[in-house]
N, C-alpha and C positions, 0 to 999 in steps of 0.2 A: 411518768405518764400514768402508772397505775394509781397513784395517789390522786391525781387529777380526775381520772375516770370515777373513782370511788366518791370523790367530792361531788361530781356531777350527779351521781346516783343518789346521794344524800339530798341534794337540791330537789330532785324529782320525787323521792320518797316523802319528803316533808312538805312538798308542794309549796316551796318558798316563792314569794312574789319576786319578780324580777323588776328592775335590774339587780344583779348580785355582783359583789366584788369578791374575788378569791385571791388571797395572799398565797403565793407559791414560790418555791425555789426551783421550779421546773426550768430546765435549761433549753427546752424546745422553743423554737421561735413560734410566734403566734400563727404565721402562715402555715407551718407544719401542723400545728394543732388544728387549725381550721380545716385542712385537708383531711385529717383523721377523724375529727369529731363533728365537723360541719354544723348542722342546725342546732346541735346541743349547746353551742357557744353563743347563740343569739341572746343578747342582753346580759351577757356575762363578761365582766371586766377582769382580766388577769393582771395582777399587780405583783411585780417581782423586784425585791430590793437588790441593790448592788452587792457584789461579793464583799466589798469593804464593810458594809453594814453587817453582813452575816458573821464576820469575824468577832463581833462584840455583841453579846446578847442584850446588854443594856442599851446599846446604840440601836439594835434591831427593835427592841421594845419601844423606844422613843420615836423611831421612824414609823412604826406601825401606828402609834398613837396620832402622829401628825396626819397620816393618811386617813385614819378613821374620822378625825375631826373635819378634814377637808371634804370627805364624802358625806358629812352630816349623818353618820351612822347612828341608827336608832336601835338596831338589834345586832348582836354579835353572836355568831355560832362558832364554837371552838370545837375542833375535831380531835377527839380522843384525849389529848393531854391538857389538863386543866389550866396550866400556866404556859402552854406552848411547848413544842418539842424541845426547845433549848432553854426553857424557863424565861423566855423573853417577855411574856405577858405579865409577869410580876412587876414590871417596871411601868405599867400603864397607870396614869392618874385618871385618865378618861374613863368615865362610866357611861356606857350606853343605857338607854331606857330599859332594855332587856338583854340578859346574857344567858345563853344556852350552851349546854355541853352535849355533844353528840358522842355517845359511847358505841363502839363497834369492835368486832373481833380483830385481834392482831396477835402476833407472836409475842406475847407479853414478856416471856423470859428473855427473848433476844434483846428487847429494848431495855428491860430492867438491868440486865447484866452487862450490856455493852455501852450504854450511854448514861450520863448523869442526868436523869430526868426528875426535876422537882415536881412533886405532886401537890405541893401547897406552898404557902409563903410563910416562912418562919414558924412552921407548925401551926399556923392559923387555918381555920376552915375557909374554904372558898365557897361562896354562895352563887347558885345559878337559879334563874327563874324556872328553867325547865331542864331536865336531863332526858334526852331521847336515847333509848336503847334499841338499836336497829338490828343487832345480831346477838347471839349468845356470847357471853363474856367469860373470860378466864376468871375464876373466883378471886385471884390475887389482884385483879384490876379493881 
């Protein structure tokens, strides 16, 4: 729930045009979210993959790619992790017209030490059209 609220804050801060699709692993049902967040969800589509897809980061990346193509996605905003929290975005062949990274504060040491988070693809640099820094960052990020 916290991640979703922060994502909604990002949408507001960046004044993104709606409709917007959010890929989330949130387990809350939409009706519960609607009760809690009400009007903030207007023109926002929550997209959640099945548990089976989450068990395989390449399958998750391919699933996300199919969804982005189906949505005719022109701009992709990636929250914090350049290739996704699980590295799933490294498996996308799809390139939107613009790709943005949203950098924000997090407990970097917790993520770095407890999860295998790839920050790049085979040591290659990842290019973004824009990097938004919304909060002070840990120097190691």
